N, C-alpha and C positions, 0 to 999 in steps of 0.2 A: 938324700934327706939330711937337713941340717939339724944338729943336736944342740938345742938352746941350753945355756948354762943358768939363765935366770928367767924369771917371769917376764912376759911382754908387759909393757906399761899398762895396757888396758885390763890386765888381770891381776895387777899387784894388790889391789884392795878388794878383789872379788871374794865372796865366800868360797871356802874349800871344804869338800866333803871327802874324808878318807874312809874307804871301805876296806876293812882289815879281815882277811881270812885267817882267823886265829888258830885254826886247826893245822893248816899247812904252813903257816908262818907264825909259830908260837913266840912267846916272849923269849928273847935270847938269854942263855945262861949267864948269870952274873948281873942281869939287869933287873931292877926292882919294878914291879908292876906299877907302882905309883909314879915312876919316872917316865913311862911310855908316852903319855900325852905331851909332856914338856919336850921330850926328845923329838917327837914328830913336829911339834910347833917350831922348834929351833931349826930343824932341817929345812922346813918350808920357808922360814924367815931368811935363811942364808941364800935362798933362791929368789928373794924379794917378794914372796907371797906373804902379805901382811894383813889380809882380811880375816874375818872370823873363820875359825876352823871347827868342824864337827868331825868326830871320830866314831865310827860304828864298827864293832867287832862282830863277825858272824862265824858260827860254828856250833858244835855240840858242846854246850856249856856244862854238861854233866861231867866232862873230863877235866874241868878246871876247878882247882880247890876254891872253896868259899872265900878264903882270905884274899886270894888273887882277884876274884870277881869283885869283892868289896873295894879293894884298892883301885882297880880300874874304874869302877863306877864313881868312886869318890873324886876322881879327876875329870869326870865328864864323859868318859868313854861309854857309849851306849852298847850294851850287850844284847845280842839277838841270837836266841837259841834256834839252831837248825839241826834237825835229826834226819839224815839222809839214809834211807835203807839201801844197803849195798847189794841186795838180792834182785 
């Protein structure tokens, strides 16, 4: 299987939806919540994905400080609360 380094031409301008498991892939230490959206957009742009980007975070939002939720929301990240019972 070939590992592509950039988007195929037909996908360069296509909309991209990022589904983020915020519980198992939290904001990295030292990274500000308000920078996440821009970092994701920049990473996709380097791969030639230049279409509109939607970012949705999924997880138990009760464990995320209100200031972080506000910062993420202010940059367009859609927060989706999921509470999964472990029993």
